[in-house]
KEVEX-755241 format. One line per field, with one value per residue: residue number from 1; residue in one letter; x, y, z of N, C-alpha, C in turn. Coordinates in pm, whole numbers. Layout:
pos <- (NUM	...)
code <- (A	...)
n.x <- (X	...)
n.y <- (Y	...)
n.z <- (Z	...)
ca.x <- (X	...)
ca.y <- (Y	...)
ca.z <- (Z	...)
c.x <- (X	...)
c.y <- (Y	...)
c.z <- (Z	...)
! end
This chain:
pos <- (1	2	3	4	5	6	7	8	9	10	11	12	13	14	15	16	17	18	19	20	21	22	23	24	25	26	27	28	29	30	31	32	33	34	35	36	37	38	39	40	41	42	43	44	45	46	47	48	49	50	51	52	53	54	55	56	57	58	59	60	61	62	63	64	65	66	67	68	69	70	71	72	73	74	75	76	77	78	79	80	81	82	83	84	85	86	87	88	89	90	91	92	93	94	95	96	97	98	99	100	101	102	103	104	105	106	107	108	109	110	111	112	113	114	115	116	117	118	119	120	121	122	123	124	125	126	127	128	129	130	131	132	133	134	135	136	137	138	139	140	141	142	143	144	145	146	147	148	149	150	151	152	153	154	155	156	157	158	159	160	161	162	163	164	165	166	167	168	169	170	171	172	173	174	175)
code <- (M	K	A	V	N	L	I	T	F	L	T	S	L	F	L	V	G	C	S	G	C	G	N	D	H	Q	K	S	S	P	A	P	A	N	L	E	E	Q	L	I	E	M	H	R	K	N	L	Q	E	E	E	A	I	I	N	N	Y	V	K	K	N	K	L	K	M	E	T	S	K	T	G	M	R	Y	V	I	Y	E	T	S	G	G	L	E	T	S	E	G	Q	D	V	T	F	N	Y	E	V	R	L	L	D	N	T	L	C	Y	S	S	D	I	K	G	P	M	M	F	R	I	G	L	D	D	V	A	S	G	M	H	E	A	A	L	N	M	R	V	G	D	K	A	T	M	I	F	P	S	R	L	G	Y	G	L	T	G	D	R	D	R	I	P	T	G	A	I	L	L	Y	D	L	E	L	L	N	A	Q)
n.x <- (3564	3343	3205	3375	3365	3093	3076	3246	3102	2858	2958	3057	2816	2697	2876	2850	2583	2591	2755	2816	2639	2496	2581	2391	2389	2529	2492	2365	2560	2615	2758	3109	3222	3418	3371	3124	3198	3371	3190	3034	3229	3290	3048	3043	3263	3165	2957	3106	3255	3048	2953	3177	3185	2942	2988	3203	3071	2876	3044	3198	2997	2914	2693	2452	2348	2132	2162	1984	1874	1894	2088	2024	2072	1963	1807	1572	1485	1292	1038	695	502	284	48	133	276	186	222	63	-76	-172	50	171	425	630	928	1282	1519	1851	2180	2486	2668	2524	2361	2047	1792	1514	1211	938	858	890	769	542	382	487	314	225	154	243	469	358	342	529	802	1121	1278	1376	1207	975	1070	1153	906	789	942	873	649	334	385	650	989	1267	1603	1744	1972	2010	2160	2265	2126	1886	1776	1780	1939	2149	2071	1986	1750	1715	1686	1729	1874	2173	2338	2394	2374	2410	2170	2039	1780	1548	1282	934	669	351	91	-97	-299)
n.y <- (-2307	-2171	-2384	-2463	-2235	-2241	-2483	-2421	-2208	-2338	-2530	-2362	-2248	-2478	-2546	-2320	-2343	-2578	-2529	-2586	-2796	-3066	-2978	-2888	-2744	-2515	-2176	-2059	-1875	-1585	-1607	-1558	-1229	-1221	-1450	-1392	-1171	-1299	-1459	-1263	-1143	-1362	-1390	-1144	-1181	-1393	-1261	-1077	-1254	-1375	-1148	-1089	-1320	-1292	-1045	-1122	-1313	-1153	-975	-1156	-1263	-1042	-887	-633	-517	-398	-314	-392	-251	-461	-621	-784	-861	-744	-743	-618	-746	-749	-536	-464	-277	-342	-406	-273	-425	-498	-517	-795	-884	-1159	-1339	-1478	-1666	-1765	-1949	-2013	-2163	-2153	-2264	-2076	-2209	-2289	-2511	-2652	-2611	-2585	-2539	-2377	-2523	-2782	-2801	-2648	-2319	-2072	-1966	-1717	-1509	-1178	-1074	-1229	-1515	-1825	-1824	-1798	-1512	-1326	-1351	-1213	-950	-940	-964	-722	-547	-578	-563	-688	-914	-850	-962	-1095	-1121	-1233	-1223	-1384	-1335	-1579	-1526	-1419	-1624	-1949	-1957	-2066	-2331	-2434	-2597	-2852	-3031	-2976	-2743	-2639	-2578	-2240	-2137	-1923	-1789	-1796	-1653	-1675	-1496	-1455	-1248	-1343	-1285	-1074	-1016)
n.z <- (207	314	425	631	792	857	1000	1214	1327	1399	1578	1776	1866	1970	2177	2339	2409	2555	2767	3098	3107	3274	3515	3724	3956	3911	3819	3512	3285	3080	2750	2704	2623	2425	2270	2160	2010	1833	1690	1568	1407	1242	1106	972	802	644	511	361	201	51	-86	-243	-405	-542	-672	-840	-1000	-1130	-1269	-1429	-1591	-1719	-1638	-1598	-1323	-1065	-716	-432	-112	65	-39	-248	-588	-903	-1226	-1439	-1722	-1915	-1951	-1876	-1819	-1677	-1405	-1084	-791	-447	-90	64	-157	-368	-564	-873	-1019	-1296	-1290	-1248	-1046	-973	-879	-848	-1006	-1215	-1175	-1192	-964	-903	-1095	-1265	-1481	-1397	-1140	-1155	-1156	-911	-630	-399	-110	-89	153	352	318	351	194	29	159	-19	-236	-172	-176	-444	-577	-507	-650	-910	-1195	-1313	-1572	-1614	-1665	-1501	-1370	-1075	-804	-509	-204	40	279	195	68	138	358	633	649	403	184	256	56	-247	-244	-121	202	289	28	-252	-461	-794	-953	-1214	-1322	-1398	-1364	-1346	-1252	-1030	-753)
ca.x <- (3586	3215	3170	3457	3308	2965	3103	3299	2990	2766	3029	3059	2682	2677	2955	2789	2457	2616	2843	2750	2549	2525	2616	2269	2410	2589	2404	2410	2613	2621	2883	3208	3211	3509	3306	3023	3271	3420	3076	3000	3334	3274	2933	3087	3348	3078	2888	3204	3285	2934	2953	3285	3141	2838	3055	3276	2973	2818	3149	3231	2886	2888	2555	2431	2246	2120	2170	1884	1924	1919	2197	1977	2107	1854	1789	1445	1530	1176	934	564	411	167	8	230	242	194	215	-65	-133	-135	123	204	548	709	1059	1390	1612	1978	2299	2571	2739	2421	2284	1905	1733	1368	1155	793	838	887	681	430	408	497	212	236	105	357	486	293	363	662	890	1248	1246	1408	1094	885	1133	1148	769	761	1021	829	510	279	438	795	1081	1385	1702	1776	2069	1981	2259	2203	2034	1757	1729	1752	2028	2245	2021	1944	1610	1725	1652	1813	1952	2267	2357	2467	2378	2370	2077	2010	1640	1495	1142	834	552	234	-36	-101	-436)
ca.y <- (-2212	-2145	-2502	-2457	-2129	-2289	-2584	-2349	-2134	-2432	-2588	-2258	-2241	-2600	-2535	-2218	-2400	-2689	-2495	-2609	-2911	-3168	-2910	-2816	-2656	-2390	-2085	-2039	-1740	-1552	-1639	-1451	-1128	-1250	-1548	-1317	-1091	-1392	-1498	-1146	-1130	-1471	-1354	-1034	-1241	-1468	-1163	-1024	-1360	-1386	-1029	-1106	-1424	-1233	-947	-1196	-1373	-1045	-927	-1262	-1281	-910	-850	-497	-538	-305	-377	-338	-222	-588	-691	-859	-805	-770	-672	-647	-743	-728	-465	-479	-167	-401	-362	-278	-515	-440	-609	-860	-938	-1294	-1331	-1604	-1654	-1869	-1930	-2111	-2137	-2219	-2226	-1995	-2296	-2317	-2629	-2624	-2663	-2593	-2454	-2390	-2629	-2909	-2798	-2557	-2182	-2044	-1871	-1680	-1377	-1092	-1032	-1316	-1659	-1879	-1849	-1728	-1370	-1253	-1355	-1102	-830	-948	-936	-580	-472	-613	-541	-804	-927	-828	-1073	-1044	-1211	-1188	-1302	-1374	-1386	-1690	-1478	-1391	-1750	-2054	-1937	-2165	-2469	-2481	-2643	-2994	-3111	-2947	-2622	-2667	-2476	-2118	-2120	-1802	-1840	-1720	-1671	-1615	-1482	-1386	-1225	-1373	-1234	-1019	-976)
ca.z <- (314	378	504	753	875	906	1102	1329	1385	1464	1693	1879	1924	2050	2299	2425	2458	2647	2879	3225	3100	3374	3639	3757	4071	3866	3747	3375	3265	2938	2681	2716	2518	2314	2183	2086	1911	1731	1606	1485	1306	1146	1025	886	699	551	426	267	104	-41	-170	-341	-499	-627	-758	-944	-1091	-1210	-1359	-1524	-1684	-1778	-1606	-1548	-1221	-953	-585	-339	23	135	-104	-365	-719	-996	-1352	-1507	-1862	-2001	-1876	-1937	-1789	-1613	-1271	-975	-681	-313	24	86	-281	-413	-690	-940	-1097	-1359	-1229	-1243	-938	-1000	-804	-936	-1101	-1315	-1140	-1177	-840	-920	-1200	-1285	-1580	-1324	-1023	-1174	-1112	-768	-585	-258	-71	-60	291	449	302	381	79	49	181	-141	-329	-137	-228	-590	-620	-489	-748	-1045	-1237	-1384	-1708	-1615	-1653	-1429	-1312	-941	-728	-366	-108	114	383	131	11	237	471	681	642	271	192	292	-62	-363	-221	-10	305	252	-118	-323	-561	-914	-991	-1336	-1283	-1478	-1281	-1429	-1203	-894	-718)
c.x <- (3456	3176	3248	3400	3175	2985	3156	3188	2897	2829	3031	2923	2655	2750	2897	2662	2479	2706	2764	2651	2591	2567	2498	2288	2473	2484	2457	2454	2621	2758	2981	3198	3301	3450	3199	3089	3325	3308	3034	3102	3322	3157	2971	3173	3265	3005	2982	3240	3172	2930	3059	3245	3038	2901	3131	3182	2916	2920	3180	3123	2839	2742	2551	2314	2248	2130	2069	1949	1960	2036	2154	2022	1993	1866	1653	1475	1415	1068	803	474	283	142	123	182	250	179	73	-129	-87	-69	154	324	578	851	1155	1480	1736	2082	2387	2654	2645	2343	2138	1854	1584	1327	1005	763	823	778	556	464	411	392	233	178	224	355	430	331	510	733	1020	1219	1278	1293	993	939	1128	1010	737	838	975	684	464	328	588	869	1211	1477	1743	1882	2041	2102	2190	2102	1897	1698	1695	1856	2123	2200	1998	1798	1601	1681	1752	1901	2042	2275	2435	2471	2333	2286	2052	1867	1615	1344	1059	709	428	108	-16	-245	-452)
c.y <- (-2185	-2262	-2502	-2352	-2173	-2390	-2517	-2275	-2228	-2498	-2488	-2247	-2361	-2589	-2432	-2273	-2508	-2652	-2508	-2724	-3013	-3108	-2824	-2720	-2523	-2305	-2069	-1894	-1712	-1588	-1525	-1355	-1162	-1355	-1479	-1234	-1180	-1433	-1383	-1129	-1239	-1442	-1244	-1089	-1318	-1373	-1107	-1127	-1376	-1269	-1040	-1211	-1367	-1131	-1015	-1257	-1267	-995	-1030	-1278	-1150	-868	-706	-505	-425	-384	-311	-312	-351	-666	-780	-785	-837	-688	-716	-633	-733	-661	-468	-357	-216	-345	-372	-375	-440	-551	-665	-917	-1082	-1279	-1470	-1579	-1780	-1844	-2043	-2068	-2220	-2178	-2146	-2078	-2345	-2448	-2589	-2690	-2687	-2507	-2476	-2494	-2765	-2909	-2713	-2419	-2171	-1939	-1844	-1541	-1294	-1049	-1126	-1463	-1697	-1921	-1777	-1578	-1285	-1251	-1245	-971	-827	-910	-787	-492	-495	-571	-668	-802	-907	-961	-1019	-1158	-1150	-1281	-1276	-1422	-1492	-1642	-1443	-1516	-1848	-2060	-2050	-2309	-2522	-2522	-2792	-3085	-3081	-2823	-2644	-2551	-2359	-2088	-1980	-1851	-1741	-1754	-1604	-1615	-1415	-1373	-1237	-1300	-1176	-974	-955)
c.z <- (389	468	636	846	934	1018	1228	1402	1462	1586	1808	1946	2013	2182	2394	2487	2562	2763	3008	3220	3204	3507	3682	3873	4032	3797	3606	3359	3117	2880	2699	2597	2400	2219	2098	1976	1798	1636	1514	1374	1199	1052	925	770	596	457	321	160	3	-137	-279	-447	-596	-722	-871	-1046	-1185	-1312	-1468	-1631	-1747	-1760	-1556	-1451	-1119	-824	-494	-203	99	75	-220	-490	-814	-1123	-1407	-1655	-1961	-1917	-1952	-1921	-1723	-1474	-1173	-869	-549	-209	38	-40	-303	-549	-743	-1031	-1175	-1310	-1262	-1129	-966	-897	-900	-1032	-1211	-1289	-1118	-1050	-858	-1037	-1209	-1392	-1511	-1217	-1041	-1121	-959	-734	-437	-236	-25	86	394	438	322	253	111	59	59	-241	-299	-194	-380	-641	-610	-587	-891	-1068	-1310	-1529	-1718	-1607	-1594	-1392	-1179	-881	-581	-287	-22	217	326	66	121	348	503	661	502	281	225	177	-173	-346	-100	90	250	104	-162	-440	-674	-955	-1125	-1318	-1391	-1390	-1368	-1385	-1063	-868	-570)
! end
């Protein structure tokens, strides 16, 4: 269903972008309001479908997770009392990234620890939020809706389009 919605969305964007192509004498006009409304409704439906999938996953696996304002689900299952993190700090994580069907996409065992600067570096936006919710030494499980992971495009390697991602994280260092 998500693939059909994605194809419909992308086709709509293409058609809107190409309306009037080859007719240079015509002025370009904004998309009709009903198309805009259709795209907004399609986006709303995708968000609801993802939320339902995540809710089912959490319930099926009997996870006790909190939900952040952005929709990220998380549980810190091992707390350390270590240093708090803040925007601009360099952090280092051990990690596993899986799809909800348990397919392993990436891990620090394969690629080495993940290092980035909170709020600045180009990583999944959910990782910035995860780092700010953890202390050095904490271990956590996080579920990122696709908008906090790799969105409509995936990573063009191991993470497919529109994927909801399951992260298992250990915050090793923050400076």
